[in-house]
DSSP file (Angstrom, degrees, kcal/mol; ACC not computed):
  #  RESIDUE AA STRUCTURE BP1 BP2  ACC     N-H-->O    O-->H-N    N-H-->O    O-->H-N    TCO  KAPPA ALPHA  PHI   PSI    X-CA   Y-CA   Z-CA
    1    1 A X     >        0   0    0      0, 0.0     4,-2.5     0, 0.0     5,-0.2   0.000 360.0 360.0 360.0 -41.7  -13.6    9.2   -0.6
    2    2 A X  H  >  +     0   0    0      1,-0.2     4,-2.5     2,-0.2     5,-0.3   0.898 360.0  52.4 -67.3 -39.8  -10.6    7.1    0.5
    3    3 A X  H  > S+     0   0    0      2,-0.2     4,-2.1     1,-0.2    -1,-0.2   0.901 110.3  47.8 -62.6 -43.5  -12.5    6.0    3.6
    4    4 A X  H  > S+     0   0    0      2,-0.2     4,-2.8     1,-0.2     5,-0.2   0.912 110.2  53.3 -63.8 -43.5  -15.5    4.8    1.4
    5    5 A X  H  X S+     0   0    0     -4,-2.5     4,-2.7     1,-0.2    -2,-0.2   0.920 110.5  46.4 -65.9 -38.0  -13.0    3.0   -0.9
    6    6 A X  H  X S+     0   0    0     -4,-2.5     4,-2.5     2,-0.2     5,-0.2   0.872 111.3  51.3 -68.1 -35.6  -11.4    1.0    2.0
    7    7 A X  H  X S+     0   0    0     -4,-2.1     4,-2.3    -5,-0.3    -2,-0.2   0.951 112.6  46.1 -68.0 -40.5  -14.7    0.1    3.5
    8    8 A X  H  X S+     0   0    0     -4,-2.8     4,-2.7     2,-0.2    -2,-0.2   0.957 114.1  46.3 -62.6 -50.4  -15.9   -1.2    0.1
    9    9 A X  H  X S+     0   0    0     -4,-2.7     4,-2.7     1,-0.2     5,-0.2   0.900 111.8  54.1 -61.1 -35.1  -12.6   -3.1   -0.5
   10   10 A X  H  X S+     0   0    0     -4,-2.5     4,-2.8     2,-0.2    -1,-0.2   0.915 109.5  46.3 -57.0 -44.1  -12.9   -4.4    3.1
   11   11 A X  H  X S+     0   0    0     -4,-2.3     4,-2.2    -5,-0.2    -2,-0.2   0.912 114.2  50.0 -68.8 -39.8  -16.5   -5.7    2.4
   12   12 A X  H  X S+     0   0    0     -4,-2.7     4,-2.5     2,-0.2    -2,-0.2   0.952 113.5  42.7 -58.4 -48.7  -15.3   -7.3   -0.9
   13   13 A X  H  X S+     0   0    0     -4,-2.7     4,-2.7     1,-0.2    -2,-0.2   0.859 114.1  53.5 -74.9 -34.3  -12.3   -9.1    0.7
   14   14 A X  H  X S+     0   0    0     -4,-2.8     4,-2.5    -5,-0.2     5,-0.2   0.938 110.6  46.0 -61.7 -43.1  -14.5  -10.1    3.7
   15   15 A X  H  X S+     0   0    0     -4,-2.2     4,-2.6    -5,-0.2     5,-0.3   0.954 115.2  46.5 -67.1 -45.2  -17.2  -11.7    1.3
   16   16 A X  H  X S+     0   0    0     -4,-2.5     4,-2.2     1,-0.2    -2,-0.2   0.928 112.5  51.2 -68.5 -38.6  -14.4  -13.5   -0.8
   17   17 A X  H  X S+     0   0    0     -4,-2.7     4,-0.8     1,-0.2    -1,-0.2   0.870 110.9  48.1 -65.7 -34.3  -12.7  -14.7    2.5
   18   18 A X  H  < S+     0   0    0     -4,-2.5     4,-0.5    -5,-0.2     3,-0.5   0.873 110.2  50.7 -74.5 -32.4  -16.0  -16.1    3.8
   19   19 A X  H >X S+     0   0    0     -4,-2.6     4,-2.6    -5,-0.2     3,-1.5   0.904 103.0  63.0 -60.7 -39.2  -16.7  -17.8    0.6
   20   20 A X  H 3< S+     0   0    0     -4,-2.2     8,-0.3     1,-0.3    -1,-0.2   0.776  88.7  68.6 -53.9 -31.6  -13.2  -19.2    0.9
   21   21 A X  T 3< S+     0   0    0     -4,-0.8    -1,-0.3    -3,-0.5    -2,-0.2   0.847 112.7  28.8 -55.3 -36.2  -14.3  -21.0    3.9
   22   22 A X  T <4 S+     0   0    0     -3,-1.5     2,-0.7    -4,-0.5    -2,-0.2   0.681 117.7  62.1 -95.9 -32.9  -16.5  -23.3    1.8
   23   23 A X    ><  -     0   0    0     -4,-2.6     3,-1.4     1,-0.1    -1,-0.1  -0.877  69.2-156.4-108.0 116.1  -14.6  -23.2   -1.3
   24   24 A X  T 3  S+     0   0    0     -2,-0.7    -1,-0.1     1,-0.3     4,-0.1   0.641  87.4  61.8 -65.3 -12.9  -11.0  -24.6   -1.1
   25   25 A X  T 3  S+     0   0    0      2,-0.1     2,-0.6    58,-0.1    -1,-0.3   0.735  89.5  76.3 -87.7 -21.5   -9.6  -22.7   -4.0
   26   26 A X  S <  S-     0   0    0     -3,-1.4     2,-0.9    -6,-0.2    -3,-0.1  -0.758  85.5-129.6 -92.8 125.6  -10.2  -19.3   -2.5
   27   27 A X     >  -     0   0    0     -2,-0.6     4,-1.4     1,-0.2     5,-0.2  -0.577  20.3-170.1 -80.3 106.9   -7.6  -18.5    0.3
   28   28 A X  H  > S+     0   0    0     -2,-0.9     4,-2.3    -8,-0.3     5,-0.2   0.908  79.3  56.7 -59.8 -43.1   -9.6  -17.3    3.4
   29   29 A X  H  > S+     0   0    0      1,-0.2     4,-2.5     2,-0.2     5,-0.2   0.939 105.2  45.5 -59.8 -51.8   -6.6  -16.1    5.2
   30   30 A X  H  > S+     0   0    0      1,-0.3     4,-2.3     2,-0.2    -1,-0.2   0.881 114.8  50.7 -66.3 -40.4   -5.1  -13.6    2.8
   31   31 A X  H  X S+     0   0    0     -4,-1.4     4,-2.7     2,-0.2    -1,-0.3   0.874 111.0  47.3 -64.5 -38.9   -8.6  -12.2    2.2
   32   32 A X  H  X S+     0   0    0     -4,-2.3     4,-2.3     2,-0.2    -2,-0.2   0.901 110.0  53.1 -70.6 -34.4   -9.2  -11.8    6.0
   33   33 A X  H  X S+     0   0    0     -4,-2.5     4,-2.4     2,-0.2    -2,-0.2   0.935 112.0  46.5 -61.2 -44.1   -5.7  -10.2    6.4
   34   34 A X  H  X S+     0   0    0     -4,-2.3     4,-3.0     1,-0.2     5,-0.3   0.966 109.7  54.1 -62.2 -49.0   -6.8   -7.7    3.6
   35   35 A X  H  X S+     0   0    0     -4,-2.7     4,-2.9     1,-0.2     5,-0.3   0.915 109.2  46.8 -50.1 -48.5  -10.1   -7.1    5.3
   36   36 A X  H  X S+     0   0    0     -4,-2.3     4,-2.4     1,-0.2    -1,-0.2   0.919 113.6  50.1 -63.2 -45.4   -8.4   -6.3    8.6
   37   37 A X  H  X S+     0   0    0     -4,-2.4     4,-1.7    -5,-0.2    -2,-0.2   0.949 113.5  44.0 -52.6 -55.0   -6.0   -3.9    6.7
   38   38 A X  H  X S+     0   0    0     -4,-3.0     4,-0.9     1,-0.2     5,-0.2   0.953 118.5  42.4 -61.2 -53.9   -8.7   -2.1    4.8
   39   39 A X  H  X S+     0   0    0     -4,-2.9     4,-2.0    -5,-0.3     8,-0.4   0.856 109.1  59.5 -68.0 -29.5  -11.1   -1.7    7.9
   40   40 A X  H  < S+     0   0    0     -4,-2.4    -1,-0.2    -5,-0.3    -2,-0.2   0.954 110.2  43.6 -60.6 -43.7   -8.2   -0.7   10.2
   41   41 A X  H  < S+     0   0    0     -4,-1.7    -1,-0.2    -5,-0.2    -2,-0.2   0.622 129.1  23.0 -71.5 -17.3   -7.6    2.2    7.9
   42   42 A X  H  < S+     0   0    0     -4,-0.9     2,-0.4    -3,-0.4    -2,-0.2   0.783 121.8  25.4-126.6 -37.8  -11.1    3.3    7.5
   43   43 A X     X  -     0   0    0     -4,-2.0     4,-2.2    -5,-0.2     5,-0.2  -0.921  43.5-167.4-138.2 109.6  -13.5    2.2   10.2
   44   44 A X  H  > S+     0   0    0     -2,-0.4     4,-2.1     2,-0.2     5,-0.2   0.895  95.3  52.7 -65.1 -32.8  -12.6    1.5   13.9
   45   45 A X  H  > S+     0   0    0      2,-0.2     4,-2.5     1,-0.2     5,-0.2   0.966 111.6  44.2 -55.7 -56.5  -16.0    0.0   14.5
   46   46 A X  H  > S+     0   0    0      1,-0.2     4,-1.9     2,-0.2    -2,-0.2   0.831 115.5  48.9 -56.1 -40.2  -15.8   -2.4   11.5
   47   47 A X  H  X S+     0   0    0     -4,-2.2     4,-2.4    -8,-0.4    -1,-0.2   0.856 111.9  48.0 -79.0 -36.8  -12.2   -3.4   12.3
   48   48 A X  H  X S+     0   0    0     -4,-2.1     4,-1.2    -5,-0.2    -2,-0.2   0.898 112.9  48.3 -70.0 -40.9  -13.1   -4.1   16.0
   49   49 A X  H  < S+     0   0    0     -4,-2.5     4,-0.5    -5,-0.2    -2,-0.2   0.905 112.2  49.4 -57.2 -45.0  -16.0   -6.1   15.2
   50   50 A X  H >< S+     0   0    0     -4,-1.9     3,-1.8     1,-0.2     6,-0.4   0.936 110.9  47.1 -63.9 -51.6  -14.1   -8.1   12.6
   51   51 A X  H 3< S+     0   0    0     -4,-2.4    -1,-0.2     1,-0.3    -2,-0.2   0.698 111.6  53.2 -76.4 -13.8  -11.1   -8.9   15.0
   52   52 A X  T 3< S+     0   0    0     -4,-1.2    -1,-0.3    -5,-0.2    -2,-0.2   0.549  89.9 106.5 -85.1  -9.5  -13.4   -9.9   17.7
   53   53 A X  S <> S-     0   0    0     -3,-1.8     4,-2.2    -4,-0.5     5,-0.2  -0.393  77.9-124.2 -76.0 152.8  -15.3  -12.3   15.3
   54   54 A X  H  > S+     0   0    0      1,-0.2     4,-2.3     2,-0.2     5,-0.2   0.854 109.9  58.1 -61.0 -38.5  -14.9  -16.2   15.6
   55   55 A X  H  > S+     0   0    0      1,-0.2     4,-2.9     2,-0.2     5,-0.5   0.983 110.2  42.3 -64.1 -51.7  -13.8  -16.3   11.8
   56   56 A X  H  >>S+     0   0    0     -6,-0.4     4,-2.2     1,-0.2     5,-2.1   0.937 112.9  51.7 -60.8 -42.0  -10.9  -14.1   12.5
   57   57 A X  I  <>S+     0   0    0     -4,-2.2     5,-2.4     3,-0.2    -1,-0.2   0.873 117.4  41.6 -59.9 -37.4  -10.0  -15.7   15.7
   58   58 A X  I  <>S+     0   0    0     -4,-2.3     5,-0.7    -5,-0.2    -2,-0.2   0.956 123.9  30.3 -77.5 -53.3  -10.0  -19.1   14.0
   59   59 A X  I  <5S+     0   0    0     -4,-2.9    -3,-0.2    -5,-0.2    -2,-0.2   0.708 135.1  17.6 -85.4 -19.2   -8.3  -18.4   10.6
   60   60 A X  I  X>S+     0   0    0     -4,-2.2     5,-2.3    -5,-0.5     4,-1.1   0.754 124.4  42.1-116.5 -54.4   -6.0  -15.6   11.5
   61   61 A X  I  4XS+     0   0    0     -5,-2.1     5,-2.8     3,-0.2     6,-0.3   0.969 122.9  35.0 -68.9 -48.7   -5.3  -15.3   15.2
   62   62 A X  I  4<S+     0   0    0     -5,-2.4     6,-3.0    -6,-0.2    -1,-0.2   0.954 127.9  33.4 -67.0 -48.8   -4.9  -19.0   16.1
   63   63 A X  I  4<S+     0   0    0     -5,-0.7     6,-0.2     4,-0.2    -2,-0.2   0.910 131.4  23.2 -85.7 -40.4   -3.2  -20.3   12.8
   64   64 A X  I  <5S+     0   0    0     -4,-1.1    -3,-0.2     3,-0.1    -2,-0.1   0.952 131.8  32.8 -92.6 -53.4   -1.0  -17.3   11.7
   65   65 A X  I   <S+     0   0    0     -5,-2.3    -3,-0.2     1,-0.2    -4,-0.2   0.962 132.6  27.8 -77.2 -51.0   -0.4  -15.3   14.8
   66   66 A X  S   <S-     0   0    0     -5,-2.8    -1,-0.2    -6,-0.2    -3,-0.2   0.449  95.1-134.8 -84.3  -2.2   -0.3  -18.1   17.5
   67   67 A X        +     0   0    0     -6,-0.3     2,-1.0     1,-0.2    -4,-0.2   0.792  53.4 146.2  56.9  27.2    0.9  -20.7   15.1
   68   68 A X        +     0   0    0     -6,-3.0     2,-0.5    -7,-0.2    -1,-0.2  -0.579  16.5 150.6 -92.0  69.5   -1.6  -23.2   16.4
   69   69 A X        -     0   0    0     -2,-1.0     2,-0.1    -6,-0.2    -6,-0.0  -0.862  39.3-132.0-101.7 132.1   -2.3  -25.1   13.2
   70   70 A X     >  -     0   0    0     -2,-0.5     4,-2.6     1,-0.1     5,-0.2  -0.360  23.5-109.3 -72.1 155.7   -3.3  -28.8   13.4
   71   71 A X  H  > S+     0   0    0      1,-0.2     4,-2.1     2,-0.2     5,-0.1   0.905 123.5  51.7 -48.7 -42.3   -1.8  -31.5   11.3
   72   72 A X  H  > S+     0   0    0      1,-0.2     4,-2.6     2,-0.2    -1,-0.2   0.931 108.0  52.1 -64.4 -40.7   -4.9  -31.8    9.4
   73   73 A X  H  > S+     0   0    0      1,-0.2     4,-2.3     2,-0.2    -2,-0.2   0.888 108.5  50.4 -55.6 -40.4   -4.8  -28.0    8.9
   74   74 A X  H  X S+     0   0    0     -4,-2.6     4,-2.7     2,-0.2    -1,-0.2   0.903 110.0  50.0 -60.8 -43.5   -1.4  -28.3    7.6
   75   75 A X  H  X S+     0   0    0     -4,-2.1     4,-2.1     1,-0.2    -2,-0.2   0.892 112.6  47.2 -67.8 -40.6   -2.5  -31.1    5.2
   76   76 A X  H  X S+     0   0    0     -4,-2.6     4,-2.6     2,-0.2    -1,-0.2   0.919 111.8  51.8 -62.8 -42.2   -5.4  -29.0    3.9
   77   77 A X  H  X S+     0   0    0     -4,-2.3     4,-2.6     1,-0.2    -2,-0.2   0.962 114.9  39.3 -64.6 -54.8   -3.1  -26.1    3.5
   78   78 A X  H  X S+     0   0    0     -4,-2.7     4,-2.1     1,-0.2    -1,-0.2   0.799 112.9  56.2 -68.5 -27.4   -0.5  -27.9    1.4
   79   79 A X  H  X S+     0   0    0     -4,-2.1     4,-1.8    -5,-0.2    -1,-0.2   0.925 109.7  45.9 -67.7 -44.2   -3.1  -29.9   -0.5
   80   80 A X  H  X S+     0   0    0     -4,-2.6     4,-3.2     1,-0.2     5,-0.3   0.960 112.6  50.6 -62.7 -48.7   -4.8  -26.6   -1.6
   81   81 A X  H  X S+     0   0    0     -4,-2.6     4,-2.1     1,-0.2     5,-0.3   0.886 110.4  50.0 -55.0 -39.3   -1.5  -25.1   -2.5
   82   82 A X  H  X S+     0   0    0     -4,-2.1     4,-2.0     2,-0.2    -1,-0.2   0.882 112.2  46.3 -67.5 -33.0   -0.6  -28.2   -4.5
   83   83 A X  H  X S+     0   0    0     -4,-1.8     4,-1.9    -3,-0.2    -2,-0.2   0.920 112.5  51.2 -75.2 -43.2   -3.9  -28.1   -6.4
   84   84 A X  H  X S+     0   0    0     -4,-3.2     4,-0.6     1,-0.2    -2,-0.2   0.871 115.4  41.1 -62.9 -35.6   -3.6  -24.4   -7.1
   85   85 A X  H  X S+     0   0    0     -4,-2.1     4,-1.0    -5,-0.3    -1,-0.2   0.809 113.9  54.7 -82.9 -27.7    0.1  -24.8   -8.5
   86   86 A X  H  X S+     0   0    0     -4,-2.0     4,-2.5    -5,-0.3     5,-0.3   0.826  93.3  68.2 -80.1 -24.8   -0.8  -28.0  -10.4
   87   87 A X  H  X S+     0   0    0     -4,-1.9     4,-1.9     1,-0.2     5,-0.2   0.921 102.0  44.0 -59.9 -44.6   -3.7  -26.6  -12.4
   88   88 A X  H  X>S+     0   0    0     -4,-0.6     4,-2.8     2,-0.2     5,-0.6   0.872 112.6  56.4 -62.5 -37.6   -1.6  -24.2  -14.6
   89   89 A X  H  X5S+     0   0    0     -4,-1.0     4,-1.5     1,-0.2    -2,-0.2   0.924 110.8  42.1 -61.8 -43.3    0.9  -27.0  -15.0
   90   90 A X  H  <5S+     0   0    0     -4,-2.5    -1,-0.2     1,-0.2    -2,-0.2   0.886 119.4  43.1 -65.6 -42.0   -1.8  -29.4  -16.4
   91   91 A X  H  <5S+     0   0    0     -4,-1.9    -2,-0.2    -5,-0.3    -3,-0.2   0.928 123.3  31.7 -76.7 -40.6   -3.4  -26.8  -18.6
   92   92 A X  H  <5S-     0   0    0     -4,-2.8    -3,-0.2    -5,-0.2    -2,-0.1   0.883  78.8-158.5 -89.4 -40.0   -0.4  -25.0  -20.1
   93   93 A X     << +     0   0    0     -4,-1.5     2,-0.6    -5,-0.6    -4,-0.1   0.873  32.5 152.0  55.8  43.2    2.3  -27.8  -20.3
   94   94 A X     >  -     0   0    0      1,-0.2     4,-3.2    -5,-0.1     5,-0.3  -0.919  41.7-148.1-110.6 122.3    5.2  -25.6  -20.5
   95   95 A X  H  > S+     0   0    0     -2,-0.6     4,-3.2     1,-0.2     5,-0.3   0.913  98.0  47.7 -50.5 -50.5    8.5  -27.2  -19.0
   96   96 A X  H  > S+     0   0    0      1,-0.2     4,-2.0     2,-0.2    -1,-0.2   0.923 114.4  44.8 -54.9 -48.9    9.8  -23.7  -17.8
   97   97 A X  H  > S+     0   0    0      2,-0.2     4,-2.5     1,-0.2     5,-0.2   0.904 113.6  50.0 -62.5 -47.9    6.6  -22.7  -16.2
   98   98 A X  H  X S+     0   0    0     -4,-3.2     4,-2.1     2,-0.2    -2,-0.2   0.929 112.3  48.8 -61.3 -46.6    6.1  -26.3  -14.5
   99   99 A X  H  X S+     0   0    0     -4,-3.2     4,-2.1    -5,-0.3    -1,-0.2   0.912 112.3  49.0 -67.5 -37.7    9.7  -26.1  -13.1
  100  100 A X  H  X S+     0   0    0     -4,-2.0     4,-2.6    -5,-0.3    -2,-0.2   0.922 112.5  46.4 -58.1 -48.2    9.1  -22.6  -11.7
  101  101 A X  H  X S+     0   0    0     -4,-2.5     4,-1.9     1,-0.2    -2,-0.2   0.806 110.6  53.7 -80.6 -24.4    5.9  -23.5  -10.1
  102  102 A X  H  X S+     0   0    0     -4,-2.1     4,-2.0    -5,-0.2    -1,-0.2   0.897 111.8  44.8 -64.6 -40.9    7.5  -26.6   -8.6
  103  103 A X  H  X S+     0   0    0     -4,-2.1     4,-2.5     2,-0.2    -2,-0.2   0.905 113.2  49.1 -69.6 -36.9   10.2  -24.6   -7.1
  104  104 A X  H  X S+     0   0    0     -4,-2.6     4,-1.8     1,-0.2    -1,-0.2   0.895 112.9  49.1 -66.8 -36.9    7.9  -21.9   -5.8
  105  105 A X  H  X S+     0   0    0     -4,-1.9     4,-2.4     2,-0.2    -1,-0.2   0.908 111.8  48.4 -69.4 -39.1    5.6  -24.7   -4.2
  106  106 A X  H  X S+     0   0    0     -4,-2.0     4,-3.8     1,-0.2     5,-0.3   0.911 111.0  51.2 -64.2 -46.2    8.7  -26.4   -2.6
  107  107 A X  H  X S+     0   0    0     -4,-2.5     4,-2.3     2,-0.2     5,-0.2   0.842 110.6  48.6 -66.1 -30.2    9.8  -23.0   -1.2
  108  108 A X  H  X S+     0   0    0     -4,-1.8     4,-3.1     2,-0.2     5,-0.3   0.944 112.3  49.9 -68.6 -45.0    6.2  -22.5    0.2
  109  109 A X  H  X S+     0   0    0     -4,-2.4     4,-1.7     1,-0.2     5,-0.2   0.945 115.6  40.3 -54.7 -51.3    6.4  -25.9    1.8
  110  110 A X  H  X S+     0   0    0     -4,-3.8     4,-2.3     2,-0.2    -1,-0.2   0.946 118.9  47.0 -62.2 -43.5    9.8  -25.4    3.4
  111  111 A X  H  X S+     0   0    0     -4,-2.3     4,-3.1    -5,-0.3     5,-0.2   0.962 113.5  45.8 -65.4 -49.6    9.1  -21.8    4.4
  112  112 A X  H  X S+     0   0    0     -4,-3.1     4,-2.3    -5,-0.2    -1,-0.2   0.816 112.3  50.9 -67.2 -28.8    5.8  -22.4    5.9
  113  113 A X  H  X S+     0   0    0     -4,-1.7     4,-2.0    -5,-0.3    -1,-0.2   0.929 111.7  49.3 -65.9 -48.9    6.9  -25.6    7.8
  114  114 A X  H  X S+     0   0    0     -4,-2.3     4,-1.1    -5,-0.2    -2,-0.2   0.924 112.8  48.2 -63.0 -43.0    9.8  -23.6    9.2
  115  115 A X  H  < S+     0   0    0     -4,-3.1     3,-0.5     1,-0.2    -2,-0.2   0.940 114.1  44.2 -57.4 -47.0    7.4  -20.8   10.2
  116  116 A X  H  < S+     0   0    0     -4,-2.3    -1,-0.2     1,-0.2    -2,-0.2   0.784 116.7  47.3 -75.9 -25.2    4.8  -23.1   11.9
  117  117 A X  H  < S+     0   0    0     -4,-2.0    -1,-0.2    -5,-0.2    -2,-0.2   0.598  86.3 105.4 -87.6 -13.4    7.6  -25.1   13.7
  118  118 A X  S  < S-     0   0    0     -4,-1.1     2,-0.1    -3,-0.5     3,-0.0  -0.455  79.8-112.8 -73.3 136.9    9.5  -21.9   15.0
  119  119 A X        -     0   0    0     -2,-0.1     2,-0.4     1,-0.1    -1,-0.1  -0.411  29.7-109.3 -67.3 146.5    8.9  -21.5   18.7
  120  120 A X        -     0   0    0    -54,-0.1     2,-0.4    -2,-0.1    -1,-0.1  -0.669  31.3-137.1 -76.2 134.1    7.0  -18.4   19.7
  121  121 A X        -     0   0    0     -2,-0.4     2,-0.1    -3,-0.0     3,-0.1  -0.816  19.4-123.7 -95.2 128.8    9.4  -15.9   21.4
  122  122 A X        -     0   0    0     -2,-0.4     6,-0.1     1,-0.1    -1,-0.0  -0.430  35.0 -96.2 -65.8 150.9    7.8  -14.3   24.5
  123  123 A X    >   -     0   0    0      1,-0.1     3,-1.3    -2,-0.1    -1,-0.1  -0.225  34.1-110.5 -62.3 158.3    7.7  -10.5   24.5
  124  124 A X  T 3  S+     0   0    0      1,-0.2    -1,-0.1    -3,-0.1    -2,-0.1   0.812 113.9  53.7 -63.5 -30.1   10.5   -8.7   26.3
  125  125 A X  T 3  S+     0   0    0      2,-0.1     2,-0.4     0, 0.0    -1,-0.2   0.446  92.7  83.7 -92.5   8.2    8.4   -7.4   29.1
  126  126 A X  S <  S-     0   0    0     -3,-1.3     2,-0.1     1,-0.0    -4,-0.0  -0.916  81.4-122.3-101.5 131.5    7.0  -10.9   30.1
  127  127 A X        -     0   0    0     -2,-0.4     2,-0.3     1,-0.1    -4,-0.1  -0.369  30.0-110.3 -65.3 152.1    9.0  -13.0   32.4
  128  128 A X              0   0    0      1,-0.1    -1,-0.1    -6,-0.1     0, 0.0  -0.654 360.0 360.0 -80.7 136.4    9.9  -16.5   31.1
  129  129 A X              0   0    0     -2,-0.3    -1,-0.1    -3,-0.0    -2,-0.0   0.469 360.0 360.0 -99.4 360.0    8.1  -19.3   32.8
């Protein structure tokens, strides 16, 4: 039963992530990470096919694991985050919520820039070149 639930949730998050490639308000990366999580726990075949796919390689492996995000990719990332955080501010008009969302956005901006600018540390068993 648990295996069927994980496969189903993996299919749902895979579909949402794939739709997110074309719709900027759906976050592709988090849905693909969830897909990998669910399929890793339920089906070795689906997990292997997924991590070998071009979508996984482009949106997860290169950008998150290897930190190979282009300047245009960063602009898209922060623009999408800005829009997502700005929508509630425009709709609700609550000063406390607006302040909180501005702080959270700035923390995302700073944290993600630090993450992507951090040098990749080689594994201990590989010699430095």
